[in-house]
Phi, psi and omega in degrees: 000131178299151182302322180299322178294320178297318180294316178302312179303316182293315181297314180298314181300324186262338187228341186219064184294349181276354179237166175259163178299325180295333180277349183266107180295148180302328185259011179297127183282101183295329182277310182296329180285342182088359177299319174247120179262175178299326178287319181281349177300321178297316178297320178300310183297312181293323178294317178296319179300316180289315184296320186254010175051057177232152174268125177247112182282152179304328179293342181271002185276063176254125182308326182298335178289341186239021185287326183212170177300320180298314181290328176294315180298318178297315180297312181296327177294334181263357184266125179294144176279152179299147177273142181284000000 
């Protein structure tokens, strides 16, 4: 399954149970739409870190990295995975 599909599934499961992953466009602005608020951004970041086993540094907490499924996928692709 492509990473964008995995992210969509996760976002829908955690923030938008009224829609399906197929209904969520990759470029849908999660922040401007209000689906992800400033308060839920923290939940989004910690959840993504756990779900996709990546370390997200405080310096990486820029809203633009989490604006859409596409930007999240791009960000996660560039984020190093934790070392065992």
